[in-house]
C-alpha positions in Angstrom: -25.4 1.4 13.5 -25.4 -2.1 11.9 -22.9 -4.4 13.5 -20.4 -6.3 11.4 -17.9 -8.9 12.5 -14.2 -8.3 12.0 -14.0 -11.6 10.0 -16.6 -10.2 7.5 -14.8 -6.8 7.4 -11.4 -8.6 6.7 -13.0 -10.8 4.1 -14.8 -8.0 2.3 -11.7 -5.7 2.1 -9.5 -8.6 0.9 -12.1 -9.6 -1.7 -12.3 -6.0 -2.9 -8.5 -5.8 -3.2 -8.4 -8.8 -5.4 -11.2 -7.4 -7.6 -9.3 -4.2 -8.0 -6.1 -5.9 -8.9 -8.0 -8.0 -11.4 -9.1 -4.7 -13.0 -5.4 -3.8 -13.4 -4.8 -7.1 -15.1 -7.7 -6.4 -17.5 -6.3 -3.0 -18.3 -2.9 -4.5 -19.0 -4.5 -7.2 -21.3 -6.5 -4.6 -23.2 -3.5 -2.3 -23.6 -1.5 -5.3 -24.9 -4.2 -6.3 -27.3 -4.5 -2.8 -28.8 -0.8 -2.4 -29.2 -0.5 -5.9 -30.7 -3.1 -4.9 -33.3 -1.3 -1.6 -34.1 2.3 -2.6 -33.7 2.5 -6.4 -34.2 6.2 -6.4 -35.0 7.2 -4.3 -31.9 4.7 -5.6 -29.3 6.8 -8.4 -27.9 9.9 -6.2 -27.7 7.8 -3.5 -25.9 6.5 -6.1 -23.4 9.9 -7.7 -22.7 11.5 -4.3 -22.1 8.7 -3.0 -19.9 8.7 -6.3 -17.8 12.4 -6.2 -17.3 12.5 -2.5 -16.3 9.4 -2.7 -14.1 10.3 -5.9 -12.2 13.9 -4.9 -11.7 13.0 -1.5 -10.3 10.3 -2.8 -8.0 12.1 -5.9 -6.8 15.2 -3.9 -5.8 12.9 -1.8 -3.6 11.0 -4.9 -2.4 14.1 -6.7 -1.1 15.5 -3.6 0.5 12.1 -2.1 1.6 13.0 -2.3 5.3 16.4 -0.6 4.9 14.9 2.1 2.6 12.0 2.9 5.0 14.1 2.9 8.1 16.8 5.1 6.6 14.2 7.6 5.3 13.1 8.4 8.9 16.5 7.9 10.5 15.1 5.0 12.6 17.2 3.3 15.3 16.8 -0.2 16.9 14.5 0.2 19.9 16.5 0.0 23.2 15.4 -2.7 25.6 14.3 0.0 28.1 11.1 0.2 26.1 9.7 -2.8 27.9 6.0 -2.0 27.1 6.9 -1.9 23.4 8.6 -5.3 23.5 6.0 -6.9 25.8 3.1 -5.7 23.6 4.6 -7.0 20.4 5.6 -10.3 22.0 2.0 -10.8 23.3 0.5 -10.0 19.9 2.9 -12.3 18.0 1.9 -15.1 20.4 -1.8 -14.3 19.8 -1.4 -14.1 16.0 1.2 -16.9 15.5 3.7 -14.6 13.8 7.4 -14.5 14.4 8.8 -11.6 16.4 9.7 -8.7 14.1 12.7 -6.4 14.6 11.6 -3.3 16.6 12.7 0.2 15.8 11.9 3.8 16.9 12.0 7.1 15.2 12.5 10.3 17.1 9.3 12.3 16.7 6.7 13.6 19.1 3.8 12.9 16.7 2.0 9.5 16.9 2.6 7.2 14.0 4.0 3.8 13.1 4.8 1.6 10.1 5.6 -2.0 9.3 7.7 -3.2 6.4 9.7 -6.3 5.2 9.1 -8.8 2.4 7.6 -11.5 4.7 6.9 -12.3 8.4 10.4 -13.7 8.9 12.0 -10.5 7.6 9.7 -7.9 9.1 10.2 -4.7 10.9 8.0 -2.5 13.0 8.9 1.1 13.7 7.0 3.5 16.0 7.6 7.1 16.9 8.8 8.1 20.4 5.5 10.1 20.6 3.5 6.9 20.2 5.4 5.2 23.0 5.0 8.3 25.3 1.5 9.4 24.5 -0.5 6.2 24.0 -1.7 4.1 26.9 -1.3 0.3 26.8 -4.5 -0.5 25.0 -4.0 2.3 22.4 -0.4 1.2 21.7 -1.5 -2.4 21.3 -4.1 -1.3 18.8 -1.5 0.5 16.7 1.0 -2.4 16.9 -1.7 -4.9 16.1 -2.6 -2.9 13.0 1.1 -3.0 11.9 1.4 -6.8 12.6 -1.8 -7.2 10.5 0.0 -5.7 7.5 2.8 -8.3 8.0 0.3 -11.2 8.6 -1.7 -10.2 5.4 1.5 -10.0 3.3 0.5 -6.5 2.3 4.1 -5.5 1.3 4.1 -8.4 -1.2 0.6 -7.7 -2.4 1.4 -4.0 -3.0 4.7 -4.9 -4.7 2.8 -7.0 -7.2 0.4 -4.1 -7.8 3.3 -1.7 -8.3 4.9 -4.1 -10.8 1.7 -4.2 -12.9 1.1 -0.5 -12.6 4.7 0.2 -13.6 4.4 -2.2 -16.6 1.4 -0.4 -17.9 3.1 3.0 -17.5 6.2 1.8 -19.3 4.3 0.1 -22.1 2.1 3.2 -22.7 5.2 5.4 -22.8 7.1 3.2 -25.2 4.0 2.8 -27.4 3.4 6.6 -27.6 7.0 7.3 -28.3 7.1 4.6 -31.0 4.4 6.5 -33.0 7.0 9.2 -33.9 8.9 6.6 -35.8 6.1 4.7 -37.5 4.3 5.7 -40.7 0.5 6.5 -40.7 -1.9 3.5 -40.8 -4.0 3.4 -43.9 -7.7 3.1 -43.9 -10.5 4.3 -41.7 -10.3 1.2 -39.5 -6.6 1.6 -38.9 -7.0 5.3 -38.1 -9.8 4.7 -35.6 -7.9 1.9 -33.9 -4.9 4.3 -33.7 -7.0 7.0 -32.0 -8.3 4.4 -29.5 -4.8 3.2 -28.8 -3.5 6.6 -28.2 -6.4 7.5 -25.9 -6.1 4.3 -24.0 -2.3 4.6 -23.6 -2.8 8.1 -22.1 -5.7 7.1 -19.8 -4.6 3.6 -18.7 -1.6 4.7 -16.5 -3.8 7.3 -14.7 -6.6 4.8 -14.2 -4.5 2.0 -12.8 -2.7 4.5 -10.5 -6.1 5.4 -9.0 -6.9 1.7 -8.7 -3.6 1.1 -6.9 -4.4 3.8 -4.4 -7.9 2.3 -3.9 -6.2 -1.1 -3.1 -3.9 0.6 -0.6 -7.0 2.1 1.2 -8.7 -1.3 1.2 -5.6 -2.9 2.8 -5.7 -0.3 5.6 -9.3 -1.2 6.4 -8.4 -4.9 6.4 -5.5 -4.2 8.7 -7.8 -2.3 11.1 -10.2 -5.2 11.2 -7.3 -7.7 11.7 -6.0 -5.6 14.6 -9.4 -6.0 16.3 -9.2 -9.8 15.7 -5.8 -9.8 17.5 -6.7 -7.5 20.4 -10.5 -8.1 20.7 -10.7 -4.5 21.8 -11.7 -2.0 19.1 -11.6 1.1 21.5 -7.8 0.8 21.7 -7.2 1.4 18.0 -10.1 3.9 17.9 -8.7 6.1 20.6 -5.2 5.9 19.0 -6.6 7.0 15.7 -8.4 9.9 17.4 -5.1 11.1 18.8 -3.3 10.7 15.5 -6.0 12.7 13.7 -5.3 15.7 15.9 -1.5 15.6 15.3 0.5 17.8 13.0 2.2 16.3 9.8 5.4 14.3 10.1 8.4 15.0 7.9 8.6 11.8 5.9 9.4 10.7 2.4 6.5 10.6 -0.1 7.7 7.2 -1.2 7.4 5.6 2.3 4.4 7.6 3.5 2.0 4.9 2.4 3.6 2.5 4.9 2.5 4.5 8.0 -0.7 3.7 9.9 -1.9 7.2 8.9 -0.5 9.4 6.1 2.3 11.3 7.9 2.1 14.1 5.4 -1.7 14.5 6.0 -2.3 15.3 2.4 -5.2 14.2 0.1 -7.0 12.4 3.0 -10.4 12.8 1.5 -10.0 12.0 -2.2 -9.0 9.4 -4.8 -5.3 10.3 -4.6 -5.0 9.2 -0.9 -3.1 6.1 0.1 -5.2 6.0 3.4 -8.9 6.2 4.1 -10.1 9.2 6.1 -9.5 8.5 9.8 -13.1 9.4 10.6 -14.3 6.6 8.2 -11.9 4.1 9.7 -13.2 4.9 13.2 -16.7 4.5 12.0 -15.9 1.1 10.6 -14.2 0.1 13.8 -17.2 1.2 15.9 -19.4 -1.1 13.8 -17.5 -4.2 14.8 
């Protein structure tokens, strides 16, 4: 197996994430251009309405992401008795230069964890009681380093921007398609052809950018795995933790917050384009190559 440094792995996945988000920008620009050609008088109104709705909806969730995520799993502040939990996070924050996040636990015997918060100064890490009881020191540090990597890489902010763009495209497409009911037929073959292209693009674009959004989420997971190795310098810790997670049963969690976990707690769509996480076997393979 060809070896690859964690620096190269981090750089590659971040670069791919930016390429994918650039694709979303291009889809938004193309959709705007087509609608402007077809509906010049309504285009700016459609854009303004979609921007206001999309940004308002997503930013409310962004600034309350920690409260929403913690409430969804009934998480509680971690008692000081969990010394290993506190000590591991403190050691990792010193190694990474990050501020100490707030620590929470959720009652569940399955192994999982998530991080949330709009920036490192307002971050939260939550782990299951199963993770604290069933993982050894190196495995727990691997999981915690992965979550701290999401905080360090500003993944919540990055995915919020992606969600805003995807939401805008969905809203613009919906408004455009509905506006056709109130607009007369375009005259001429050129106008009819452009209208057909516009309708097809408005139907396909939201689906396409949603798939790109999920691909970005998977790339950020690979980047967080690689960053965890940079923090711990010990790939077997995270590898062994992922093996234990892979053998666990699904966790009862909200579909909205499931993408935050280190592994999809619902354990659905783990091997296709609709997954928020890469297959664990592929993540382990990437870690072994470092």
